[in-house]
GUFI-859183 format. One record per residue (C-alpha): residue number from 1; residue in one letter; x, y, z. Coordinates in Angstrom, 1 decimal. Layout:
residues N
<num NUM	residuo A	u X	v Y	w Z>
...
This chain:
residues 403
<num 1	residuo M	u 11.2	v -24.6	w -1.5>
<num 2	residuo K	u 8.2	v -22.3	w -1.8>
<num 3	residuo H	u 8.0	v -18.7	w -0.5>
<num 4	residuo I	u 5.3	v -16.4	w 0.9>
<num 5	residuo I	u 5.7	v -12.8	w 2.1>
<num 6	residuo I	u 2.9	v -11.7	w 4.4>
<num 7	residuo L	u 3.0	v -7.9	w 4.4>
<num 8	residuo G	u 1.1	v -6.1	w 7.1>
<num 9	residuo D	u 0.9	v -2.6	w 5.5>
<num 10	residuo G	u 1.7	v 0.2	w 8.0>
<num 11	residuo M	u 1.8	v -2.3	w 10.9>
<num 12	residuo A	u 4.9	v -0.8	w 12.7>
<num 13	residuo D	u 4.3	v 2.0	w 15.1>
<num 14	residuo W	u 6.0	v 4.3	w 17.7>
<num 15	residuo T	u 6.2	v 3.7	w 21.4>
<num 16	residuo S	u 3.2	v 5.2	w 23.2>
<num 17	residuo E	u 2.7	v 6.3	w 26.9>
<num 18	residuo R	u -0.8	v 4.7	w 26.7>
<num 19	residuo Y	u 1.0	v 1.3	w 26.5>
<num 20	residuo G	u 3.6	v 1.9	w 29.1>
<num 21	residuo G	u 6.3	v 3.0	w 26.5>
<num 22	residuo K	u 5.5	v 0.0	w 24.2>
<num 23	residuo T	u 4.7	v 0.0	w 20.5>
<num 24	residuo L	u 1.4	v -1.4	w 19.4>
<num 25	residuo L	u 3.1	v -4.6	w 18.2>
<num 26	residuo Q	u 4.6	v -5.2	w 21.6>
<num 27	residuo H	u 1.2	v -4.4	w 23.3>
<num 28	residuo S	u -0.9	v -6.6	w 20.9>
<num 29	residuo D	u -1.4	v -10.4	w 21.4>
<num 30	residuo T	u 0.4	v -11.9	w 18.4>
<num 31	residuo P	u 1.4	v -15.5	w 19.4>
<num 32	residuo Y	u 2.0	v -16.7	w 15.9>
<num 33	residuo M	u 4.3	v -14.0	w 14.9>
<num 34	residuo D	u 6.1	v -14.3	w 18.1>
<num 35	residuo Q	u 6.4	v -18.1	w 17.5>
<num 36	residuo L	u 7.8	v -17.7	w 14.1>
<num 37	residuo A	u 10.2	v -15.0	w 15.3>
<num 38	residuo C	u 11.3	v -17.4	w 18.0>
<num 39	residuo M	u 11.8	v -20.3	w 15.7>
<num 40	residuo G	u 13.3	v -18.2	w 12.8>
<num 41	residuo R	u 15.5	v -15.2	w 12.3>
<num 42	residuo T	u 14.8	v -11.6	w 12.5>
<num 43	residuo G	u 16.2	v -8.2	w 11.6>
<num 44	residuo R	u 15.2	v -4.8	w 10.4>
<num 45	residuo L	u 14.8	v -3.4	w 6.8>
<num 46	residuo I	u 15.2	v 0.0	w 5.4>
<num 47	residuo T	u 12.4	v 0.2	w 2.9>
<num 48	residuo V	u 12.6	v 3.9	w 2.0>
<num 49	residuo A	u 15.5	v 4.8	w -0.1>
<num 50	residuo P	u 17.2	v 8.1	w 0.6>
<num 51	residuo G	u 15.5	v 11.0	w -1.1>
<num 52	residuo F	u 12.1	v 9.1	w -1.4>
<num 53	residuo H	u 8.9	v 9.8	w 0.3>
<num 54	residuo P	u 7.8	v 6.9	w 2.7>
<num 55	residuo G	u 4.9	v 5.8	w 0.4>
<num 56	residuo S	u 3.5	v 2.3	w 0.2>
<num 57	residuo E	u 4.6	v 2.1	w -3.4>
<num 58	residuo V	u 8.2	v 2.8	w -2.5>
<num 59	residuo A	u 8.2	v 0.5	w 0.4>
<num 60	residuo N	u 6.6	v -2.4	w -1.3>
<num 61	residuo M	u 8.9	v -2.1	w -4.3>
<num 62	residuo S	u 11.8	v -2.1	w -1.9>
<num 63	residuo V	u 10.6	v -5.1	w -0.1>
<num 64	residuo M	u 10.5	v -6.9	w -3.5>
<num 65	residuo G	u 14.2	v -5.9	w -4.1>
<num 66	residuo Y	u 13.7	v -3.3	w -6.8>
<num 67	residuo D	u 16.3	v -0.5	w -7.1>
<num 68	residuo L	u 14.1	v 2.5	w -6.6>
<num 69	residuo P	u 16.3	v 5.2	w -8.2>
<num 70	residuo K	u 16.3	v 3.1	w -11.4>
<num 71	residuo V	u 12.7	v 2.1	w -11.7>
<num 72	residuo Y	u 10.4	v 4.4	w -9.6>
<num 73	residuo E	u 7.8	v 6.3	w -11.5>
<num 74	residuo G	u 5.2	v 7.2	w -9.0>
<num 75	residuo R	u 2.0	v 5.6	w -7.9>
<num 76	residuo G	u 0.0	v 6.6	w -10.9>
<num 77	residuo P	u 1.5	v 4.1	w -13.5>
<num 78	residuo L	u 1.2	v 1.3	w -10.9>
<num 79	residuo E	u -2.5	v 2.0	w -10.4>
<num 80	residuo A	u -2.8	v 2.1	w -14.2>
<num 81	residuo A	u -1.3	v -1.3	w -14.5>
<num 82	residuo S	u -3.7	v -2.8	w -12.0>
<num 83	residuo I	u -6.7	v -1.2	w -13.5>
<num 84	residuo G	u -5.6	v -2.4	w -17.0>
<num 85	residuo V	u -4.8	v 0.9	w -18.5>
<num 86	residuo D	u -2.0	v 0.5	w -21.0>
<num 87	residuo L	u 0.1	v 3.7	w -20.8>
<num 88	residuo Q	u 1.4	v 5.0	w -24.0>
<num 89	residuo P	u 4.5	v 7.1	w -24.6>
<num 90	residuo G	u 3.9	v 10.6	w -23.3>
<num 91	residuo D	u 1.0	v 9.5	w -21.0>
<num 92	residuo M	u 1.4	v 10.8	w -17.5>
<num 93	residuo A	u -0.6	v 8.8	w -14.9>
<num 94	residuo M	u -1.5	v 10.0	w -11.4>
<num 95	residuo R	u -3.3	v 8.5	w -8.4>
<num 96	residuo C	u -6.5	v 10.4	w -8.2>
<num 97	residuo N	u -8.2	v 10.3	w -4.7>
<num 98	residuo I	u -11.8	v 11.2	w -4.3>
<num 99	residuo L	u -11.9	v 12.7	w -0.9>
<num 100	residuo C	u -13.7	v 15.1	w 1.3>
<num 101	residuo V	u -13.1	v 18.8	w 1.8>
<num 102	residuo E	u -15.0	v 20.9	w 4.2>
<num 103	residuo G	u -14.7	v 24.6	w 3.4>
<num 104	residuo D	u -10.9	v 25.1	w 2.9>
<num 105	residuo I	u -10.0	v 22.1	w 4.9>
<num 106	residuo L	u -9.0	v 18.7	w 3.6>
<num 107	residuo K	u -11.1	v 16.7	w 5.9>
<num 108	residuo N	u -10.0	v 13.2	w 5.1>
<num 109	residuo H	u -8.2	v 11.4	w 2.2>
<num 110	residuo S	u -10.9	v 8.7	w 1.6>
<num 111	residuo A	u -14.3	v 10.6	w 1.6>
<num 112	residuo G	u -15.1	v 8.5	w 4.7>
<num 113	residuo H	u -14.1	v 5.3	w 2.9>
<num 114	residuo I	u -16.5	v 5.7	w 0.1>
<num 115	residuo T	u -17.4	v 2.4	w -1.7>
<num 116	residuo T	u -16.2	v 1.5	w -5.2>
<num 117	residuo E	u -19.8	v 1.3	w -6.4>
<num 118	residuo E	u -20.5	v 4.9	w -5.3>
<num 119	residuo A	u -17.2	v 6.3	w -6.5>
<num 120	residuo D	u -17.7	v 4.8	w -9.9>
<num 121	residuo V	u -20.7	v 7.0	w -10.3>
<num 122	residuo L	u -18.7	v 10.0	w -9.5>
<num 123	residuo V	u -15.7	v 9.1	w -11.7>
<num 124	residuo K	u -17.9	v 8.6	w -14.6>
<num 125	residuo H	u -19.6	v 12.0	w -14.0>
<num 126	residuo L	u -16.1	v 13.5	w -13.8>
<num 127	residuo Q	u -15.1	v 11.9	w -17.1>
<num 128	residuo E	u -18.3	v 13.1	w -18.8>
<num 129	residuo H	u -17.8	v 16.7	w -17.8>
<num 130	residuo L	u -14.0	v 17.1	w -17.5>
<num 131	residuo G	u -12.6	v 14.4	w -19.7>
<num 132	residuo N	u -11.5	v 14.7	w -23.3>
<num 133	residuo E	u -8.9	v 13.4	w -25.8>
<num 134	residuo R	u -6.1	v 14.6	w -23.4>
<num 135	residuo I	u -7.7	v 13.9	w -20.0>
<num 136	residuo H	u -9.1	v 10.7	w -18.8>
<num 137	residuo F	u -10.4	v 9.6	w -15.4>
<num 138	residuo Y	u -10.6	v 5.8	w -14.7>
<num 139	residuo T	u -12.4	v 4.1	w -11.8>
<num 140	residuo G	u -10.2	v 2.2	w -9.3>
<num 141	residuo V	u -11.0	v 0.8	w -5.9>
<num 142	residuo Q	u -12.9	v 2.7	w -3.2>
<num 143	residuo Y	u -11.4	v 6.2	w -3.0>
<num 144	residuo R	u -8.3	v 5.3	w -5.1>
<num 145	residuo H	u -8.7	v 6.2	w -8.8>
<num 146	residuo L	u -6.7	v 7.2	w -11.8>
<num 147	residuo L	u -6.1	v 10.4	w -13.8>
<num 148	residuo V	u -4.2	v 10.1	w -17.1>
<num 149	residuo I	u -3.0	v 13.3	w -18.9>
<num 150	residuo K	u -1.5	v 13.0	w -22.3>
<num 151	residuo G	u 1.6	v 15.2	w -22.6>
<num 152	residuo G	u 1.8	v 15.8	w -18.9>
<num 153	residuo N	u 4.9	v 16.8	w -17.3>
<num 154	residuo K	u 5.8	v 14.8	w -14.2>
<num 155	residuo H	u 8.1	v 17.2	w -12.7>
<num 156	residuo I	u 5.5	v 18.8	w -10.3>
<num 157	residuo D	u 5.2	v 18.9	w -6.5>
<num 158	residuo C	u 2.2	v 17.0	w -5.3>
<num 159	residuo T	u 1.1	v 16.4	w -1.7>
<num 160	residuo P	u -0.1	v 13.0	w -0.7>
<num 161	residuo P	u -3.5	v 13.7	w 0.8>
<num 162	residuo H	u -3.2	v 11.0	w 3.6>
<num 163	residuo D	u -0.3	v 13.1	w 4.9>
<num 164	residuo V	u -2.3	v 16.3	w 5.6>
<num 165	residuo P	u -5.8	v 15.5	w 7.3>
<num 166	residuo L	u -7.5	v 18.5	w 8.6>
<num 167	residuo Q	u -5.1	v 21.0	w 7.0>
<num 168	residuo P	u -6.1	v 23.8	w 4.6>
<num 169	residuo F	u -5.8	v 22.5	w 1.1>
<num 170	residuo R	u -5.1	v 25.5	w -1.0>
<num 171	residuo P	u -1.4	v 25.9	w 0.1>
<num 172	residuo L	u -1.1	v 22.2	w -0.8>
<num 173	residuo L	u -2.1	v 22.6	w -4.5>
<num 174	residuo V	u 0.2	v 21.4	w -7.2>
<num 175	residuo K	u 3.4	v 23.3	w -7.9>
<num 176	residuo A	u 5.7	v 23.2	w -10.9>
<num 177	residuo E	u 9.3	v 22.0	w -10.1>
<num 178	residuo V	u 10.6	v 23.3	w -13.5>
<num 179	residuo P	u 9.2	v 26.0	w -15.7>
<num 180	residuo D	u 8.1	v 23.5	w -18.4>
<num 181	residuo A	u 5.8	v 21.8	w -15.9>
<num 182	residuo Q	u 3.8	v 25.0	w -15.0>
<num 183	residuo E	u 1.1	v 24.2	w -17.6>
<num 184	residuo T	u 0.6	v 20.7	w -16.1>
<num 185	residuo A	u 0.4	v 22.1	w -12.5>
<num 186	residuo D	u -2.1	v 24.8	w -13.6>
<num 187	residuo L	u -4.3	v 22.2	w -15.5>
<num 188	residuo I	u -4.3	v 19.8	w -12.4>
<num 189	residuo N	u -5.3	v 22.6	w -10.0>
<num 190	residuo E	u -8.0	v 23.7	w -12.4>
<num 191	residuo L	u -9.4	v 20.2	w -12.5>
<num 192	residuo I	u -9.4	v 20.1	w -8.6>
<num 193	residuo F	u -11.6	v 23.2	w -8.4>
<num 194	residuo K	u -13.8	v 22.2	w -11.3>
<num 195	residuo S	u -14.4	v 18.8	w -9.6>
<num 196	residuo Q	u -15.5	v 20.6	w -6.4>
<num 197	residuo D	u -18.1	v 22.6	w -8.5>
<num 198	residuo L	u -19.3	v 19.3	w -10.2>
<num 199	residuo L	u -19.4	v 17.2	w -7.1>
<num 200	residuo A	u -20.8	v 19.5	w -4.4>
<num 201	residuo N	u -24.5	v 19.0	w -5.3>
<num 202	residuo H	u -24.3	v 15.6	w -7.0>
<num 203	residuo P	u -27.3	v 13.5	w -6.0>
<num 204	residuo L	u -25.0	v 10.8	w -4.6>
<num 205	residuo N	u -23.3	v 13.4	w -2.4>
<num 206	residuo L	u -26.6	v 14.9	w -1.2>
<num 207	residuo Q	u -27.7	v 11.4	w -0.2>
<num 208	residuo R	u -24.4	v 10.7	w 1.7>
<num 209	residuo I	u -24.8	v 14.0	w 3.6>
<num 210	residuo A	u -28.4	v 13.1	w 4.5>
<num 211	residuo E	u -27.2	v 9.8	w 5.8>
<num 212	residuo G	u -24.6	v 11.5	w 8.0>
<num 213	residuo K	u -21.6	v 10.5	w 5.8>
<num 214	residuo D	u -18.8	v 12.7	w 4.4>
<num 215	residuo P	u -19.4	v 13.8	w 0.9>
<num 216	residuo A	u -16.9	v 12.8	w -1.8>
<num 217	residuo N	u -16.6	v 16.3	w -3.1>
<num 218	residuo S	u -13.2	v 16.8	w -4.6>
<num 219	residuo I	u -10.5	v 15.0	w -6.5>
<num 220	residuo W	u -6.8	v 15.2	w -5.4>
<num 221	residuo P	u -4.3	v 14.0	w -8.0>
<num 222	residuo W	u -0.8	v 13.1	w -6.9>
<num 223	residuo S	u 2.2	v 10.9	w -7.5>
<num 224	residuo P	u 2.7	v 11.3	w -11.2>
<num 225	residuo G	u 4.8	v 9.2	w -13.5>
<num 226	residuo Y	u 5.3	v 7.4	w -16.8>
<num 227	residuo R	u 5.4	v 3.7	w -17.5>
<num 228	residuo P	u 8.1	v 2.1	w -15.4>
<num 229	residuo Q	u 10.8	v -0.2	w -16.7>
<num 230	residuo M	u 10.7	v -3.0	w -14.1>
<num 231	residuo E	u 12.3	v -6.5	w -14.6>
<num 232	residuo P	u 9.9	v -9.3	w -13.6>
<num 233	residuo L	u 10.9	v -11.0	w -10.4>
<num 234	residuo S	u 11.5	v -14.3	w -12.4>
<num 235	residuo V	u 14.5	v -12.5	w -14.0>
<num 236	residuo M	u 15.8	v -11.1	w -10.7>
<num 237	residuo Y	u 15.2	v -14.3	w -8.8>
<num 238	residuo P	u 15.3	v -17.4	w -11.0>
<num 239	residuo S	u 13.6	v -19.5	w -8.3>
<num 240	residuo I	u 10.4	v -17.6	w -8.9>
<num 241	residuo Q	u 9.1	v -19.2	w -12.2>
<num 242	residuo K	u 5.5	v -18.5	w -11.2>
<num 243	residuo G	u 4.3	v -16.0	w -8.7>
<num 244	residuo S	u 1.1	v -14.4	w -7.4>
<num 245	residuo V	u 0.1	v -11.2	w -5.7>
<num 246	residuo I	u -3.0	v -11.0	w -3.4>
<num 247	residuo S	u -4.1	v -7.4	w -2.3>
<num 248	residuo A	u -7.2	v -5.2	w -2.1>
<num 249	residuo V	u -5.1	v -2.2	w -3.3>
<num 250	residuo D	u -4.6	v -1.4	w -6.9>
<num 251	residuo L	u -1.2	v 0.1	w -6.1>
<num 252	residuo I	u 0.1	v -3.3	w -4.9>
<num 253	residuo N	u -1.6	v -5.1	w -7.8>
<num 254	residuo G	u 0.0	v -2.8	w -10.2>
<num 255	residuo I	u 3.5	v -3.4	w -8.7>
<num 256	residuo G	u 2.7	v -7.1	w -9.1>
<num 257	residuo V	u 1.7	v -6.7	w -12.8>
<num 258	residuo Y	u 5.0	v -5.1	w -13.6>
<num 259	residuo A	u 6.8	v -7.7	w -11.4>
<num 260	residuo G	u 5.3	v -10.5	w -13.5>
<num 261	residuo L	u 3.1	v -11.8	w -10.7>
<num 262	residuo R	u -0.4	v -13.2	w -11.3>
<num 263	residuo R	u -3.1	v -11.0	w -9.8>
<num 264	residuo I	u -5.5	v -13.0	w -7.6>
<num 265	residuo E	u -8.8	v -11.3	w -6.9>
<num 266	residuo V	u -10.5	v -12.2	w -3.6>
<num 267	residuo E	u -14.2	v -11.9	w -2.8>
<num 268	residuo G	u -14.7	v -9.6	w 0.2>
<num 269	residuo A	u -11.3	v -8.1	w 0.2>
<num 270	residuo T	u -11.7	v -4.5	w 1.2>
<num 271	residuo G	u -8.3	v -3.1	w 2.4>
<num 272	residuo L	u -10.0	v -2.3	w 5.7>
<num 273	residuo Y	u -10.4	v -3.9	w 9.1>
<num 274	residuo N	u -13.4	v -5.8	w 7.8>
<num 275	residuo T	u -11.6	v -7.4	w 4.9>
<num 276	residuo N	u -12.1	v -11.1	w 4.2>
<num 277	residuo Y	u -9.0	v -12.6	w 5.9>
<num 278	residuo E	u -10.2	v -16.1	w 5.5>
<num 279	residuo N	u -10.7	v -15.7	w 1.7>
<num 280	residuo K	u -7.3	v -14.2	w 1.4>
<num 281	residuo V	u -5.7	v -17.0	w 3.3>
<num 282	residuo A	u -7.5	v -19.6	w 1.2>
<num 283	residuo A	u -6.3	v -17.8	w -2.0>
<num 284	residuo A	u -2.8	v -17.7	w -0.8>
<num 285	residuo L	u -2.7	v -21.4	w 0.1>
<num 286	residuo E	u -4.3	v -22.5	w -3.1>
<num 287	residuo A	u -1.6	v -20.3	w -5.0>
<num 288	residuo L	u 1.1	v -21.9	w -3.1>
<num 289	residuo K	u 0.1	v -25.3	w -4.5>
<num 290	residuo T	u 1.1	v -24.2	w -7.9>
<num 291	residuo D	u 3.3	v -21.2	w -7.5>
<num 292	residuo D	u 6.8	v -20.7	w -6.2>
<num 293	residuo F	u 6.1	v -17.3	w -4.6>
<num 294	residuo V	u 3.1	v -15.4	w -3.1>
<num 295	residuo Y	u 3.0	v -11.8	w -2.0>
<num 296	residuo L	u 0.1	v -11.5	w 0.4>
<num 297	residuo H	u -0.6	v -7.8	w 1.2>
<num 298	residuo I	u -3.0	v -6.8	w 4.0>
<num 299	residuo E	u -3.9	v -3.1	w 4.1>
<num 300	residuo A	u -5.9	v -2.9	w 7.3>
<num 301	residuo S	u -3.3	v -1.6	w 9.8>
<num 302	residuo D	u -2.3	v 1.2	w 7.4>
<num 303	residuo E	u -5.8	v 2.6	w 7.2>
<num 304	residuo A	u -6.2	v 2.4	w 11.1>
<num 305	residuo G	u -3.0	v 4.3	w 11.5>
<num 306	residuo H	u -4.2	v 7.0	w 9.2>
<num 307	residuo E	u -7.3	v 7.3	w 11.2>
<num 308	residuo G	u -5.2	v 7.6	w 14.3>
<num 309	residuo D	u -7.3	v 4.9	w 15.9>
<num 310	residuo Y	u -5.1	v 2.9	w 18.4>
<num 311	residuo D	u -7.7	v 0.3	w 19.2>
<num 312	residuo L	u -8.6	v -0.4	w 15.6>
<num 313	residuo K	u -5.0	v -0.7	w 14.7>
<num 314	residuo Q	u -4.5	v -3.2	w 17.6>
<num 315	residuo L	u -7.4	v -5.2	w 16.4>
<num 316	residuo T	u -5.9	v -5.3	w 12.8>
<num 317	residuo I	u -2.6	v -6.5	w 14.0>
<num 318	residuo E	u -4.2	v -9.2	w 16.1>
<num 319	residuo N	u -6.4	v -10.2	w 13.2>
<num 320	residuo L	u -3.3	v -10.5	w 11.0>
<num 321	residuo D	u -1.7	v -12.8	w 13.6>
<num 322	residuo K	u -4.7	v -15.1	w 14.3>
<num 323	residuo R	u -6.4	v -15.0	w 11.0>
<num 324	residuo V	u -3.6	v -14.8	w 8.5>
<num 325	residuo V	u -0.1	v -15.8	w 9.9>
<num 326	residuo G	u -1.4	v -18.5	w 12.2>
<num 327	residuo P	u -3.7	v -20.4	w 9.6>
<num 328	residuo I	u -0.9	v -20.1	w 6.9>
<num 329	residuo Y	u 1.7	v -21.5	w 9.2>
<num 330	residuo E	u -0.5	v -24.3	w 10.5>
<num 331	residuo A	u -1.5	v -25.2	w 7.0>
<num 332	residuo V	u 2.0	v -25.4	w 5.4>
<num 333	residuo K	u 4.1	v -26.7	w 8.3>
<num 334	residuo N	u 3.7	v -30.3	w 7.3>
<num 335	residuo W	u 3.7	v -29.9	w 3.6>
<num 336	residuo D	u 6.1	v -32.2	w 1.7>
<num 337	residuo E	u 7.7	v -29.2	w 0.0>
<num 338	residuo P	u 8.7	v -26.7	w 2.7>
<num 339	residuo V	u 7.5	v -23.1	w 2.6>
<num 340	residuo A	u 9.5	v -20.2	w 3.7>
<num 341	residuo I	u 7.6	v -17.5	w 5.4>
<num 342	residuo A	u 8.5	v -13.9	w 5.9>
<num 343	residuo V	u 6.4	v -11.4	w 7.8>
<num 344	residuo L	u 7.0	v -7.7	w 7.9>
<num 345	residuo P	u 5.4	v -4.2	w 7.5>
<num 346	residuo D	u 6.3	v -2.0	w 4.6>
<num 347	residuo H	u 6.7	v 1.1	w 6.7>
<num 348	residuo P	u 5.4	v 2.4	w 10.1>
<num 349	residuo T	u 2.1	v 4.4	w 10.1>
<num 350	residuo P	u 2.2	v 5.7	w 13.6>
<num 351	residuo C	u -1.3	v 6.5	w 15.0>
<num 352	residuo E	u 0.1	v 9.6	w 16.7>
<num 353	residuo L	u 1.2	v 11.0	w 13.4>
<num 354	residuo R	u -1.4	v 9.5	w 11.1>
<num 355	residuo T	u 1.0	v 9.1	w 8.2>
<num 356	residuo H	u 3.9	v 7.0	w 7.0>
<num 357	residuo T	u 7.4	v 7.4	w 8.3>
<num 358	residuo A	u 10.7	v 6.0	w 7.1>
<num 359	residuo E	u 12.2	v 4.2	w 10.1>
<num 360	residuo P	u 13.5	v 0.5	w 9.5>
<num 361	residuo V	u 10.7	v -2.0	w 9.9>
<num 362	residuo P	u 11.1	v -5.3	w 11.7>
<num 363	residuo F	u 11.0	v -8.6	w 9.7>
<num 364	residuo L	u 11.2	v -12.3	w 10.4>
<num 365	residuo I	u 12.1	v -15.2	w 8.1>
<num 366	residuo Y	u 11.2	v -18.8	w 9.0>
<num 367	residuo Y	u 11.5	v -22.0	w 7.2>
<num 368	residuo P	u 11.9	v -25.7	w 8.5>
<num 369	residuo G	u 15.5	v -26.2	w 9.6>
<num 370	residuo I	u 16.5	v -22.6	w 9.8>
<num 371	residuo E	u 18.9	v -21.9	w 12.8>
<num 372	residuo P	u 17.1	v -19.4	w 15.0>
<num 373	residuo D	u 18.6	v -16.4	w 16.5>
<num 374	residuo S	u 18.1	v -15.2	w 20.1>
<num 375	residuo V	u 14.9	v -13.0	w 19.4>
<num 376	residuo Q	u 11.7	v -14.4	w 21.2>
<num 377	residuo T	u 9.1	v -11.9	w 20.0>
<num 378	residuo F	u 8.3	v -10.0	w 16.8>
<num 379	residuo D	u 8.3	v -6.2	w 17.2>
<num 380	residuo E	u 10.2	v -3.1	w 16.5>
<num 381	residuo V	u 12.4	v -3.3	w 19.7>
<num 382	residuo A	u 13.1	v -7.1	w 19.8>
<num 383	residuo C	u 14.2	v -7.3	w 16.2>
<num 384	residuo V	u 16.9	v -4.8	w 16.8>
<num 385	residuo A	u 18.9	v -7.8	w 18.3>
<num 386	residuo G	u 18.0	v -10.0	w 15.2>
<num 387	residuo V	u 21.0	v -11.8	w 13.5>
<num 388	residuo Y	u 20.2	v -10.1	w 10.2>
<num 389	residuo G	u 20.9	v -6.6	w 11.6>
<num 390	residuo V	u 19.7	v -3.7	w 9.5>
<num 391	residuo M	u 19.3	v -4.6	w 5.8>
<num 392	residuo K	u 18.6	v -2.3	w 2.8>
<num 393	residuo E	u 18.0	v -2.3	w -0.9>
<num 394	residuo N	u 17.7	v -5.9	w -2.2>
<num 395	residuo E	u 19.4	v -7.5	w 0.8>
<num 396	residuo F	u 16.2	v -8.8	w 2.3>
<num 397	residuo M	u 14.9	v -10.4	w -0.8>
<num 398	residuo N	u 18.3	v -11.9	w -1.7>
<num 399	residuo E	u 18.4	v -13.5	w 1.7>
<num 400	residuo F	u 14.8	v -14.7	w 1.5>
<num 401	residuo M	u 15.1	v -16.1	w -1.9>
<num 402	residuo K	u 18.5	v -17.9	w -1.7>
<num 403	residuo I	u 16.8	v -20.3	w 0.7>
């Protein structure tokens, strides 16, 4: 049996009075997810281990069955793996957002969703003026980039910028958690202010302002770590001899690299509501012909949640259903070799809050011949009654892969 996980990043949400006390999943039109829930089995999964911040890296590694206290090293090293940066002993890697500040306010975490092509110009400018043998900036995707500091101390307190839109940024600057990390904290804060001086009047930003766009006028490094020690999924789950990851997000691709999955790049994949769903589905179906396992990650709902845009998030949920879940199910349902399908978010990103939370997420598992439970729809409320109950740690992946 082959296996595919369809991960709707940030798809879960809170109940809202605007939807009569329903969640966005309950309110949205999702006939295929409901059908699979009806034909399969459901439950809820705790994806954020105690003591961990509810970041996408934590949640997606949990979905894959990794023991976070043993292997977690922050987002930076995962982004490095995706970009192709081979971290050496002593290298500290950090996610480095290019974002928009307005006065003392952190206006948004994405510089108005700057393109990769634009950001590359700015990252190279930063490397030219701020980089040296110890400090190196690397271009990632859109607003998500990489900062590597040789000899950096990871014991620093960094604020994820998507958690603090429209808040003053100075109180959120990097703080040392131990005395030995003070030099690293001071260095990063110095880089933030120097980047603001460098980027303020860069021609690309002046052009963005003239076009009515947010300028990309500051860096914001966060989530530091060293190279993680992760076992490939093929060791943890012997039925996965060959697997693939499909995502527009460096973070997820980096997890895939350390998990021993083949990265598949998809033309038109953006990580936003306008991503090329059809190309992603085609790539997933092609991979399933040769691979045992496919991890298909769709970012759009998470970005809509961060923007607090209810209507856009509903659109992304419905697109996931009709343009991803539906076509994949219809394509594989009559294959000679059966395909097990799991659908779930990694964490909630409530539009009301505009950031991640740690509540358990709903999940469904379907494969031909599974004995269904009593749940008839796929959402945060219905799945409470699912036969799997509440799972944690590697229980979901163990259940899915033992099929």
